[in-house]
N, C-alpha and C positions, 0 to 999 in steps of 0.2 A: 436644421441644426438644433441642438439642445439649448436650453436657456443658460445664460451666463450666471455663474454662481456669484452671489453677493455676500461677502464676508462682513461681519460686524465685529466691533471691538467690545465684546461682552466678557465678563469674568468667566474663567474656566470652572472654578469651583474647587472642591478638595481633590487633590491629586495623590495617587499612591503608586509607588514603584513596584512592579511585579517582577518576579524572577524570570530569567531567560530559560524557558523550558523547551524551546525548539531545538531540534538536532542541527548540528553544523552541516554545511553543504557536503563536507567530506563524509559524514556519517550517512547522508542520503544517497550518495553516489558510489557506495561500495560495490565491488565486483565479487560476486559469489564464486566460490570454487565449485565448478560444475564439471560433470563428466557426461559426455554424449553417449546415449544408449539407444538401441532400437527396441521398441516395445510395441507389441500388437495389442490394441485396445478394441473394445466393441464399438461398432458404429454409433450405437445409442450413447455411449459415454462421450465419445469425441463430439458428437453433435450437441450434446448437453453443454459441454465446456465451451465450445465455440459460441453457442448462443449466449451463455452467461458472460463470456468475455466481451462479446460485442455490446451487451447491455451495460457493462461496467467499464468500457473503453480500455481494455487491457488485452493481453495475449493469452490464448487458451493454454499454451504450453507453460506459461508462467503460473497460471492458476493450478494446473496439475502438479507442478513442481512444489508450490507452496502447500498444497494439500498433503503431498507425500512428506514434506519437511515437518509439517505439523503432526502428522501421524507418527513419524519417527521420534520426534521430541516427546510426545505423550508416552510412547512405549518405553523410551529410555528412562523417563521419570518414574514410571511404574516399577521398572526393574530395580531402580535405585532404592526403593522403599523397602 
């Protein structure tokens, strides 16, 4: 077992209030509007994303979707200029 924590009655010191910058649980659990598609990818690409997803504890399909979303956003921003 780990050691028992002993608390002391020490002064805390100067305290400052920080703004609430974290997103709400509702903002974190949004459901993306998705469309299912069938897409043929190279074995090399799929293996790469599967390997990276495993390293980062996520799903490879989500990584591919985010990559495409990022590409789409960048292209739209360039067109708007």
